[in-house]
C-alpha positions, 0 to 999 in steps of 0.5 A: 792121692785118691782114696777108696771108700767102701760103701755100706753095700760093699761097693768101692768108690774112688774119691779123688777130691771133695767134689767126688765125695760130695757126689757120693753124699748127694747120691746116697744121702740126698740133697739136704745132706749135701747142702748141710755138709757144704754149709758146715765145710764153709764154716771152716773158711773162718778157721782158715782166715784165723790161721792165716792171720796167726801166720801173718802175726808170727811172721811180723813177730819174727821180723821184729825179733830179727830187727831188735837182735840186729840193733843189739848186735850193732850196739854190742859191736860199738861197745867192743870197738870202744873198749879196744880203743887206746883211750876209752870214750866213756860218753860214747860207751855210756850212750851205747850201753844206754841204747841197749838198756832202752831197747831191752826195756822196750821189748820187755815192757811191750 
């Protein structure tokens, strides 16, 4: 979407993109100002890289969370199934509860 910039003399200029704006900077402020602005804007690449890294880390954390929740769900379903059995298999029940304990301990202590 274009933006209209009113210059100091009252003249309006339409700016469609960064290139148009840089032209106005060079035209009205000179080459040095344009080069300075180019360098300054170039520093934002580090910020963009940092944001991409954070987004990637967040995505990994979300996937890890889903994986942990799937494992806990499987173990809770195992416990529910074992409880419904006519004779309770205490060893299997203890193993499933132990797996939940190990998973939660690991997540809380990482």
